[in-house]
C-alpha positions as a Markdown table, in Angstrom:
| # | Residue | x | y | z |
|---|---|---|---|---|
| 1 | Met | 14.9 | -28.1 | -40.3 |
| 2 | Asp | 18.3 | -29.4 | -39.7 |
| 3 | Glu | 19.1 | -28.1 | -36.2 |
| 4 | Arg | 23.0 | -27.9 | -37.6 |
| 5 | Leu | 21.4 | -25.5 | -40.1 |
| 6 | Glu | 19.1 | -23.5 | -37.9 |
| 7 | Arg | 21.9 | -23.1 | -35.2 |
| 8 | Tyr | 24.3 | -21.5 | -38.5 |
| 9 | Ala | 21.9 | -19.5 | -39.8 |
| 10 | Asp | 21.2 | -17.9 | -36.5 |
| 11 | Leu | 24.5 | -17.2 | -36.0 |
| 12 | Ile | 25.2 | -15.8 | -39.2 |
| 13 | Val | 21.8 | -13.3 | -38.7 |
| 14 | Lys | 22.3 | -12.3 | -35.2 |
| 15 | Phe | 25.8 | -12.2 | -34.4 |
| 16 | Gly | 27.6 | -12.0 | -38.0 |
| 17 | Val | 25.4 | -9.5 | -40.0 |
| 18 | Asn | 23.6 | -8.5 | -36.6 |
| 19 | Ile | 20.2 | -7.5 | -38.1 |
| 20 | Gln | 18.4 | -5.1 | -36.3 |
| 21 | Pro | 14.5 | -5.2 | -36.3 |
| 22 | Gly | 13.2 | -3.3 | -39.3 |
| 23 | Gln | 16.0 | -3.5 | -41.3 |
| 24 | Ile | 16.2 | -4.8 | -44.8 |
| 25 | Leu | 18.4 | -7.8 | -45.5 |
| 26 | Asp | 20.0 | -8.3 | -48.8 |
| 27 | Leu | 20.8 | -12.0 | -49.2 |
| 28 | Gly | 23.2 | -13.0 | -52.1 |
| 29 | Ser | 23.2 | -16.7 | -52.5 |
| 30 | Gly | 23.6 | -19.1 | -54.9 |
| 31 | Leu | 22.3 | -22.3 | -56.8 |
| 32 | Gly | 22.9 | -25.2 | -54.8 |
| 33 | Lys | 22.7 | -23.0 | -51.4 |
| 34 | Glu | 18.7 | -22.6 | -51.2 |
| 35 | Glu | 18.3 | -25.1 | -48.0 |
| 36 | Leu | 20.9 | -22.7 | -46.4 |
| 37 | Thr | 19.4 | -19.2 | -48.0 |
| 38 | Arg | 15.9 | -20.4 | -46.6 |
| 39 | Ala | 17.5 | -20.9 | -43.4 |
| 40 | Leu | 18.9 | -17.4 | -43.3 |
| 41 | Thr | 15.2 | -16.0 | -44.4 |
| 42 | Ala | 13.4 | -17.4 | -41.6 |
| 43 | Ser | 15.9 | -16.4 | -39.1 |
| 44 | Ala | 16.5 | -13.1 | -40.5 |
| 45 | Tyr | 12.8 | -12.7 | -40.1 |
| 46 | Arg | 12.5 | -14.1 | -36.6 |
| 47 | His | 15.0 | -11.8 | -35.3 |
| 48 | Gly | 12.9 | -8.6 | -37.1 |
| 49 | Ala | 13.9 | -8.0 | -40.4 |
| 50 | Lys | 11.7 | -5.6 | -42.2 |
| 51 | Phe | 12.1 | -7.9 | -45.7 |
| 52 | Val | 14.8 | -10.2 | -47.5 |
| 53 | Asp | 15.8 | -9.5 | -51.1 |
| 54 | Val | 17.4 | -12.8 | -52.0 |
| 55 | Asn | 19.2 | -12.9 | -55.2 |
| 56 | Tyr | 20.6 | -16.2 | -56.9 |
| 57 | Trp | 23.8 | -16.2 | -58.8 |
| 58 | Asp | 23.7 | -18.6 | -61.3 |
| 59 | Pro | 26.9 | -19.0 | -63.1 |
| 60 | His | 25.9 | -20.2 | -66.6 |
| 61 | Leu | 24.8 | -17.3 | -67.1 |
| 62 | Lys | 28.3 | -16.2 | -67.1 |
| 63 | Arg | 29.1 | -18.6 | -69.1 |
| 64 | Ala | 26.8 | -17.8 | -71.9 |
| 65 | Arg | 27.9 | -13.8 | -71.7 |
| 66 | Val | 31.8 | -14.8 | -72.0 |
| 67 | Gln | 31.0 | -17.0 | -74.6 |
| 68 | Tyr | 28.5 | -15.2 | -77.1 |
| 69 | Ala | 28.4 | -11.4 | -75.7 |
| 70 | Ser | 30.2 | -8.9 | -78.3 |
| 71 | Glu | 34.0 | -8.0 | -77.1 |
| 72 | Asp | 33.2 | -4.3 | -76.7 |
| 73 | Val | 30.6 | -4.7 | -74.0 |
| 74 | Leu | 32.3 | -7.3 | -71.8 |
| 75 | Asp | 33.0 | -5.3 | -68.9 |
| 76 | Phe | 29.4 | -3.4 | -69.1 |
| 77 | Val | 27.4 | -3.6 | -66.1 |
| 78 | Pro | 23.9 | -1.9 | -66.1 |
| 79 | Ser | 23.9 | 1.5 | -63.5 |
| 80 | Trp | 21.1 | 0.1 | -62.1 |
| 81 | Tyr | 23.3 | -2.3 | -59.8 |
| 82 | Gly | 25.6 | 0.3 | -58.8 |
| 83 | Glu | 22.1 | 2.2 | -58.2 |
| 84 | Arg | 20.5 | -0.3 | -56.1 |
| 85 | Thr | 24.1 | -0.7 | -54.1 |
| 86 | Leu | 24.3 | 2.6 | -53.3 |
| 87 | Gln | 20.4 | 2.6 | -51.9 |
| 88 | Leu | 21.1 | -0.4 | -49.7 |
| 89 | Gly | 23.3 | 2.1 | -48.0 |
| 90 | Glu | 21.3 | 5.0 | -47.8 |
| 91 | Glu | 18.5 | 2.6 | -46.5 |
| 92 | Arg | 21.1 | 1.3 | -43.8 |
| 93 | Ala | 20.4 | -2.3 | -44.8 |
| 94 | Ala | 22.3 | -5.7 | -44.2 |
| 95 | Thr | 23.9 | -7.8 | -46.7 |
| 96 | Ile | 24.8 | -11.4 | -46.3 |
| 97 | Leu | 26.9 | -13.1 | -48.9 |
| 98 | Leu | 27.3 | -16.6 | -48.9 |
| 99 | Ser | 30.9 | -17.6 | -50.4 |
| 100 | Gly | 32.2 | -20.6 | -52.2 |
| 101 | Pro | 32.3 | -22.1 | -55.7 |
| 102 | Ile | 29.3 | -23.1 | -57.2 |
| 103 | Glu | 30.3 | -24.8 | -60.5 |
| 104 | Pro | 33.9 | -25.3 | -59.9 |
| 105 | His | 34.9 | -25.9 | -63.5 |
| 106 | Leu | 32.2 | -24.2 | -65.5 |
| 107 | Tyr | 34.6 | -21.8 | -67.2 |
| 108 | Asp | 37.9 | -24.2 | -67.8 |
| 109 | Asp | 37.3 | -24.0 | -71.6 |
| 110 | Leu | 36.5 | -20.2 | -71.9 |
| 111 | Asp | 38.9 | -17.9 | -73.7 |
| 112 | Pro | 41.0 | -16.6 | -70.4 |
| 113 | Glu | 41.4 | -13.0 | -71.6 |
| 114 | Arg | 37.7 | -12.3 | -72.1 |
| 115 | Leu | 36.9 | -14.4 | -68.8 |
| 116 | Gly | 38.9 | -11.6 | -67.1 |
| 117 | Arg | 37.1 | -8.6 | -68.3 |
| 118 | Asp | 33.8 | -9.6 | -67.0 |
| 119 | Val | 34.0 | -8.7 | -63.4 |
| 120 | Phe | 30.2 | -9.2 | -62.9 |
| 121 | Pro | 28.6 | -9.8 | -60.5 |
| 122 | Arg | 31.4 | -7.6 | -58.7 |
| 123 | Ile | 29.8 | -4.4 | -58.3 |
| 124 | Lys | 32.5 | -1.2 | -57.9 |
| 125 | Glu | 29.6 | 0.8 | -55.7 |
| 126 | Trp | 30.0 | -1.7 | -53.0 |
| 127 | Thr | 33.6 | -0.5 | -52.1 |
| 128 | Thr | 31.7 | 3.1 | -52.1 |
| 129 | Val | 28.5 | 1.7 | -49.2 |
| 130 | Ile | 31.7 | -0.5 | -47.5 |
| 131 | Asn | 33.8 | 3.0 | -47.0 |
| 132 | Ala | 31.0 | 4.8 | -46.0 |
| 133 | Arg | 30.3 | 1.8 | -43.2 |
| 134 | Thr | 26.5 | 2.9 | -43.8 |
| 135 | Val | 25.5 | -1.3 | -44.1 |
| 136 | Asn | 26.3 | -3.9 | -41.5 |
| 137 | Trp | 27.5 | -7.2 | -43.8 |
| 138 | Cys | 28.8 | -10.5 | -43.2 |
| 139 | Ile | 30.3 | -12.9 | -46.0 |
| 140 | Ala | 29.8 | -16.5 | -44.6 |
| 141 | Pro | 30.5 | -19.9 | -46.2 |
| 142 | Gly | 27.6 | -21.9 | -47.8 |
| 143 | Pro | 28.3 | -25.3 | -48.3 |
| 144 | Ser | 27.2 | -27.0 | -51.4 |
| 145 | Glu | 27.7 | -30.4 | -53.1 |
| 146 | Lys | 29.9 | -29.5 | -56.1 |
| 147 | Trp | 31.8 | -27.2 | -54.3 |
| 148 | Ala | 32.4 | -30.1 | -51.5 |
| 149 | Glu | 33.7 | -32.6 | -54.5 |
| 150 | Leu | 36.3 | -29.7 | -55.5 |
| 151 | Val | 37.6 | -29.7 | -51.9 |
| 152 | Tyr | 37.4 | -33.3 | -51.2 |
| 153 | Pro | 37.6 | -35.2 | -54.8 |
| 154 | Asp | 38.5 | -38.4 | -53.3 |
| 155 | Leu | 35.2 | -38.8 | -51.7 |
| 156 | Asp | 31.8 | -39.7 | -52.8 |
| 157 | Pro | 29.6 | -36.5 | -53.3 |
| 158 | Glu | 27.4 | -37.3 | -50.0 |
| 159 | Ala | 30.5 | -38.0 | -47.5 |
| 160 | Ala | 32.2 | -34.6 | -49.3 |
| 161 | Leu | 29.6 | -32.4 | -48.0 |
| 162 | Glu | 29.5 | -33.8 | -44.9 |
| 163 | Arg | 33.1 | -33.4 | -44.8 |
| 164 | Leu | 32.6 | -29.9 | -45.8 |
| 165 | Trp | 29.9 | -29.0 | -43.1 |
| 166 | Gln | 31.8 | -30.6 | -40.2 |
| 167 | Gln | 34.7 | -28.5 | -41.0 |
| 168 | Ile | 32.4 | -25.2 | -41.3 |
| 169 | Val | 30.9 | -25.9 | -38.4 |
| 170 | His | 34.5 | -26.6 | -36.6 |
| 171 | Val | 35.8 | -23.0 | -38.3 |
| 172 | Cys | 32.6 | -21.1 | -37.4 |
| 173 | Arg | 33.0 | -22.4 | -33.8 |
| 174 | Leu | 29.8 | -23.7 | -34.0 |
| 175 | Asp | 30.6 | -26.8 | -32.0 |
| 176 | Glu | 31.3 | -24.5 | -28.7 |
| 177 | Gln | 28.4 | -24.6 | -26.5 |
| 178 | Asp | 28.0 | -20.4 | -27.2 |
| 179 | Pro | 29.4 | -20.0 | -30.4 |
| 180 | Ala | 28.9 | -15.9 | -30.1 |
| 181 | Ala | 30.9 | -16.3 | -26.5 |
| 182 | Ala | 33.4 | -18.1 | -28.2 |
| 183 | Trp | 33.8 | -15.4 | -31.2 |
| 184 | Gln | 33.7 | -12.6 | -28.6 |
| 185 | Glu | 37.0 | -14.3 | -27.2 |
| 186 | Arg | 38.7 | -14.7 | -30.3 |
| 187 | Ser | 37.8 | -11.0 | -31.6 |
| 188 | Ser | 39.0 | -9.4 | -28.4 |
| 189 | Ala | 42.3 | -11.6 | -29.2 |
| 190 | Leu | 42.6 | -9.9 | -32.7 |
| 191 | Lys | 41.8 | -6.3 | -31.5 |
| 192 | Gly | 44.7 | -6.6 | -29.1 |
| 193 | Val | 46.7 | -7.8 | -31.5 |
| 194 | Ala | 45.3 | -5.1 | -33.9 |
| 195 | Glu | 46.1 | -2.3 | -31.3 |
| 196 | Arg | 49.5 | -3.3 | -30.7 |
| 197 | Leu | 50.6 | -3.3 | -34.2 |
| 198 | Thr | 49.0 | 0.3 | -34.7 |
| 199 | Glu | 50.8 | 1.5 | -31.6 |
| 200 | Arg | 54.1 | 0.6 | -33.3 |
| 201 | His | 53.9 | 3.2 | -35.8 |
| 202 | Phe | 55.6 | 1.0 | -38.8 |
| 203 | Asp | 56.7 | 2.4 | -42.0 |
| 204 | Ser | 56.8 | -0.8 | -43.8 |
| 205 | Ile | 56.0 | -4.4 | -43.7 |
| 206 | His | 58.5 | -6.9 | -44.8 |
| 207 | Leu | 57.7 | -10.4 | -45.7 |
| 208 | Glu | 60.5 | -13.0 | -46.6 |
| 209 | Gly | 60.2 | -16.5 | -47.4 |
| 210 | Pro | 60.3 | -19.2 | -50.0 |
| 211 | Gly | 59.9 | -17.3 | -53.1 |
| 212 | Thr | 59.0 | -14.4 | -51.0 |
| 213 | Asp | 61.0 | -11.0 | -50.6 |
| 214 | Leu | 58.6 | -8.3 | -50.6 |
| 215 | Thr | 58.7 | -4.9 | -48.7 |
| 216 | Val | 55.3 | -3.1 | -48.4 |
| 217 | Gly | 55.3 | 0.5 | -47.4 |
| 218 | Leu | 52.3 | 2.0 | -45.1 |
| 219 | Leu | 50.9 | 5.4 | -45.0 |
| 220 | Pro | 51.4 | 7.5 | -42.1 |
| 221 | Thr | 48.1 | 6.9 | -40.3 |
| 222 | Ser | 47.9 | 3.2 | -41.5 |
| 223 | Arg | 46.1 | 1.5 | -38.4 |
| 224 | Trp | 45.5 | -2.1 | -38.2 |
| 225 | Ile | 42.2 | -3.6 | -37.7 |
| 226 | Gly | 40.9 | -6.9 | -36.8 |
| 227 | Gly | 38.1 | -9.1 | -34.4 |
| 228 | Gly | 35.0 | -7.1 | -36.4 |
| 229 | Asp | 33.6 | -4.0 | -37.7 |
| 230 | Glu | 31.1 | -1.5 | -36.8 |
| 231 | Thr | 28.8 | 0.8 | -39.0 |
| 232 | Ile | 28.4 | 4.4 | -38.9 |
| 233 | Asp | 25.5 | 4.3 | -36.9 |
| 234 | Gly | 27.5 | 1.8 | -34.3 |
| 235 | Ile | 25.9 | -1.3 | -35.1 |
| 236 | Pro | 28.9 | -4.0 | -34.3 |
| 237 | His | 29.1 | -6.7 | -37.1 |
| 238 | Met | 31.3 | -9.7 | -38.3 |
| 239 | Ala | 32.1 | -8.7 | -42.3 |
| 240 | Asn | 33.9 | -12.0 | -42.2 |
| 241 | Leu | 32.7 | -15.3 | -40.3 |
| 242 | Pro | 34.8 | -16.6 | -39.7 |
| 243 | Thr | 37.7 | -14.2 | -39.4 |
| 244 | Glu | 41.2 | -14.4 | -38.1 |
| 245 | Glu | 43.0 | -11.5 | -39.5 |
| 246 | Val | 44.4 | -8.1 | -38.8 |
| 247 | Phe | 44.7 | -5.9 | -41.4 |
| 248 | Thr | 45.8 | -2.4 | -42.7 |
| 249 | Thr | 45.7 | -0.2 | -46.0 |
| 250 | Pro | 49.0 | 0.3 | -47.5 |
| 251 | Asp | 50.6 | 2.7 | -50.0 |
| 252 | Pro | 49.7 | 2.0 | -53.2 |
| 253 | Gln | 52.8 | 3.7 | -54.3 |
| 254 | Arg | 55.5 | 1.6 | -52.1 |
| 255 | Ala | 55.6 | -2.1 | -52.8 |
| 256 | Glu | 59.3 | -3.8 | -54.0 |
| 257 | Gly | 59.9 | -7.2 | -54.5 |
| 258 | Val | 58.9 | -10.4 | -55.0 |
| 259 | Val | 55.9 | -12.8 | -54.0 |
| 260 | Arg | 54.8 | -16.1 | -54.2 |
| 261 | Ala | 51.2 | -17.5 | -53.3 |
| 262 | Thr | 51.2 | -20.3 | -50.6 |
| 263 | Lys | 47.8 | -21.4 | -51.6 |
| 264 | Pro | 45.9 | -21.8 | -54.9 |
| 265 | Leu | 43.4 | -19.0 | -55.5 |
| 266 | Tyr | 39.9 | -19.4 | -56.8 |
| 267 | Ser | 39.1 | -16.4 | -59.0 |
| 268 | Gln | 36.7 | -15.5 | -61.8 |
| 269 | Gly | 36.0 | -19.3 | -61.9 |
| 270 | Arg | 39.4 | -20.5 | -62.4 |
| 271 | Ile | 41.9 | -22.3 | -60.2 |
| 272 | Ile | 45.4 | -20.0 | -60.2 |
| 273 | Asp | 47.6 | -21.9 | -59.2 |
| 274 | Gly | 51.9 | -21.4 | -58.6 |
| 275 | Leu | 51.0 | -17.3 | -58.7 |
| 276 | Ala | 54.3 | -15.3 | -58.5 |
| 277 | Val | 54.0 | -11.4 | -58.4 |
| 278 | Arg | 56.7 | -8.8 | -59.0 |
| 279 | Phe | 56.3 | -5.5 | -57.7 |
| 280 | Glu | 58.2 | -2.1 | -58.5 |
| 281 | Gly | 57.3 | 1.0 | -57.6 |
| 282 | Gly | 53.9 | 0.1 | -55.9 |
| 283 | Arg | 52.7 | -1.6 | -59.3 |
| 284 | Ala | 52.7 | -5.4 | -60.2 |
| 285 | Val | 54.9 | -5.2 | -63.5 |
| 286 | Gln | 54.9 | -9.5 | -63.7 |
| 287 | Ile | 52.3 | -11.8 | -62.8 |
| 288 | Asp | 52.9 | -15.5 | -63.9 |
| 289 | Ala | 51.1 | -18.7 | -62.7 |
| 290 | Glu | 51.1 | -22.2 | -63.8 |
| 291 | Ser | 47.6 | -22.1 | -64.1 |
| 292 | Gly | 45.2 | -18.8 | -64.9 |
| 293 | Ala | 47.7 | -16.3 | -65.3 |
| 294 | Glu | 46.1 | -14.7 | -68.3 |
| 295 | Thr | 42.8 | -14.4 | -66.6 |
| 296 | Leu | 44.7 | -12.8 | -63.5 |
| 297 | Arg | 46.3 | -10.7 | -65.8 |
| 298 | Val | 43.4 | -9.0 | -67.7 |
| 299 | Leu | 41.5 | -8.9 | -64.6 |
| 300 | Val | 44.2 | -6.5 | -62.4 |
| 301 | Ala | 44.1 | -4.3 | -65.7 |
| 302 | Gln | 40.4 | -3.2 | -65.4 |
| 303 | Asp | 42.0 | 0.0 | -64.2 |
| 304 | Asp | 45.4 | 1.5 | -63.0 |
| 305 | Gly | 44.4 | 0.9 | -59.1 |
| 306 | Gly | 44.1 | -3.2 | -59.9 |
| 307 | Gln | 47.8 | -3.6 | -60.2 |
| 308 | Arg | 48.5 | -1.8 | -56.8 |
| 309 | Leu | 48.0 | -3.3 | -53.2 |
| 310 | Gly | 45.0 | -2.1 | -51.5 |
| 311 | Glu | 45.3 | -4.1 | -48.1 |
| 312 | Val | 48.0 | -6.4 | -46.1 |
| 313 | Ala | 46.5 | -9.0 | -43.8 |
| 314 | Leu | 48.3 | -11.1 | -41.3 |
| 315 | Val | 47.0 | -14.2 | -39.7 |
| 316 | Asp | 48.6 | -16.1 | -36.5 |
| 317 | Arg | 48.0 | -19.8 | -36.0 |
| 318 | Glu | 45.8 | -19.9 | -33.3 |
| 319 | Gly | 43.0 | -19.6 | -35.9 |
| 320 | Arg | 40.8 | -22.6 | -36.8 |
| 321 | Ile | 41.2 | -22.4 | -40.6 |
| 322 | Gly | 44.8 | -23.0 | -41.1 |
| 323 | Pro | 45.8 | -26.2 | -38.7 |
| 324 | Leu | 43.2 | -28.0 | -41.0 |
| 325 | Asp | 45.6 | -27.8 | -43.7 |
| 326 | Thr | 43.0 | -27.8 | -46.2 |
| 327 | Val | 42.6 | -26.1 | -49.5 |
| 328 | Phe | 39.0 | -24.5 | -49.8 |
| 329 | Tyr | 39.0 | -22.6 | -52.8 |
| 330 | Asp | 36.9 | -20.0 | -51.3 |
| 331 | Thr | 39.0 | -16.8 | -50.4 |
| 332 | Leu | 36.7 | -16.4 | -47.4 |
| 333 | Leu | 38.2 | -19.4 | -45.8 |
| 334 | Asp | 42.0 | -19.6 | -47.6 |
| 335 | Glu | 42.5 | -15.9 | -46.6 |
| 336 | Asn | 41.6 | -16.9 | -43.2 |
| 337 | Ala | 44.1 | -19.2 | -43.0 |
| 338 | Ala | 47.2 | -17.4 | -44.1 |
| 339 | Ser | 48.6 | -13.9 | -44.2 |
| 340 | His | 47.6 | -12.1 | -47.4 |
| 341 | Ile | 47.4 | -9.1 | -49.7 |
| 342 | Ala | 44.9 | -7.7 | -52.0 |
| 343 | Leu | 45.2 | -6.1 | -55.1 |
| 344 | Gly | 42.7 | -3.6 | -55.4 |
| 345 | Ala | 40.5 | -1.5 | -53.4 |
| 346 | Ala | 41.6 | -0.3 | -50.2 |
| 347 | Tyr | 39.5 | 0.2 | -47.0 |
| 348 | Glu | 39.2 | 3.6 | -45.7 |
| 349 | Ala | 38.3 | 2.7 | -42.2 |
| 350 | Ala | 42.3 | 1.5 | -42.1 |
| 351 | Val | 43.6 | 5.2 | -42.1 |
| 352 | Glu | 42.8 | 8.6 | -40.7 |
| 353 | Ser | 41.1 | 11.4 | -42.9 |
| 354 | Glu | 44.3 | 13.0 | -44.0 |
| 355 | Asp | 45.4 | 10.0 | -45.7 |
| 356 | Val | 42.1 | 8.8 | -47.2 |
| 357 | Glu | 42.9 | 10.6 | -50.5 |
| 358 | Arg | 45.9 | 8.5 | -51.0 |
| 359 | Ile | 44.7 | 5.1 | -50.7 |
| 360 | Asn | 44.3 | 2.7 | -53.5 |
| 361 | Arg | 40.7 | 2.9 | -55.6 |
| 362 | Ser | 39.9 | 0.1 | -58.0 |
| 363 | Ser | 36.8 | -1.6 | -58.9 |
| 364 | Ile | 38.5 | -4.9 | -58.2 |
| 365 | His | 39.7 | -6.6 | -54.7 |
| 366 | Leu | 41.5 | -9.4 | -55.0 |
| 367 | Asp | 43.2 | -11.5 | -51.9 |
| 368 | Phe | 45.6 | -13.9 | -52.4 |
| 369 | Met | 47.5 | -15.7 | -49.9 |
| 370 | Ile | 51.6 | -15.5 | -49.2 |
| 371 | Gly | 51.8 | -16.6 | -45.7 |
| 372 | Ser | 53.0 | -19.6 | -44.1 |
| 373 | Ser | 55.3 | -21.1 | -40.9 |
| 374 | Ala | 57.8 | -20.4 | -43.0 |
| 375 | Val | 57.2 | -16.7 | -44.2 |
| 376 | Asp | 58.4 | -14.0 | -41.6 |
| 377 | Val | 56.9 | -11.2 | -41.3 |
| 378 | Thr | 59.1 | -8.0 | -39.6 |
| 379 | Gly | 58.0 | -4.5 | -39.2 |
| 380 | Ile | 60.4 | -1.8 | -40.2 |
| 381 | Thr | 60.2 | 1.7 | -37.9 |
| 382 | Gln | 61.0 | 4.9 | -39.5 |
| 383 | Ala | 64.2 | 4.8 | -38.1 |
| 384 | Gly | 65.2 | 1.7 | -40.1 |
| 385 | Glu | 64.9 | -1.0 | -36.9 |
| 386 | Arg | 63.6 | -4.3 | -37.6 |
| 387 | Val | 60.8 | -5.6 | -35.3 |
| 388 | Pro | 59.9 | -9.3 | -35.5 |
| 389 | Val | 56.3 | -9.6 | -36.0 |
| 390 | Leu | 55.5 | -13.0 | -37.2 |
| 391 | Arg | 57.8 | -16.1 | -36.4 |
| 392 | Asp | 56.5 | -19.6 | -37.4 |
| 393 | Ser | 53.4 | -17.9 | -37.6 |
| 394 | Val | 53.4 | -17.1 | -33.9 |
| 395 | Trp | 53.2 | -13.5 | -33.0 |
| 396 | Gln | 56.2 | -11.8 | -31.5 |
| 397 | Ile | 54.7 | -8.4 | -30.4 |
């Protein structure tokens, strides 16, 4: 086995998801990522996994469904997918998901409205399990040739894949002698920023830059999280590998203004470019884009919560992804390159118990990037004081 592949798999398994002896591992992968999937499986067993259950995603199956299924069943997902997800939580299992497009242009000619209605393979019960903190989970990039060709269209396929691997090695800190120690250092820095933001008890966050003038209200007990997670049983894990963000759960009733995406968004197998959203009373009342707008409008209309915010995340310039100035067309990497917000489901861990009932609920969670060095982030206190938070992507607190 390639040494780089084995080191990467071990980092994901032991440091990312932090598999425990005797745990079941749920491993979500895709066609074209078989080599890394096998390396992860081997690493999981070496580190004590009881069973590794691999699920490969074939996007051609979704294409067939969107093309031919009856209109009234496009949003149907059999109950056993949700039951399986909830059982993973009951079993205190671990979960790894490999990110990255598999067939980037496969859905380009499909009806955008029908495509937006079919949210599978997203399973809404995952939000329940994540909020219950019953699984240690990790999403990590899974390089593949077709993904590499999308990111580096001017390179031949072999060179593009190698270039993608090189950048993933860098952003995941595999080029460090001790990647886990390097991540512990970065994690500590992010946790420190999160603590300082939480101590400020901001009433709202104001984002202002080219095409953006958005104020997002926070809940009374909103707290900021960064640098890793911990299960209800005390198992530390990195839900995102890499991670460069600090995030919180906003008040879904309070978002006013306009925001323009600073990076393209790859969602539902479509590239959504030039995205602009206008909020009134917490709701996204206008969604426009140069491409992919109709699919996105249908997606967020799945339920009332899909049109409200469930997350605000801030990213500084000290991470390794942003300085590459590369659009990866992968939410995991792109959202950790720039500050972002998310329409849809919120995280209970970012509020205290008295505000849990007030957070946004939805079957979707859609992150899109709105940050850059030209976007200022300001905290607004209950008294109306404006406190600089990010200027030129540098922390001011």
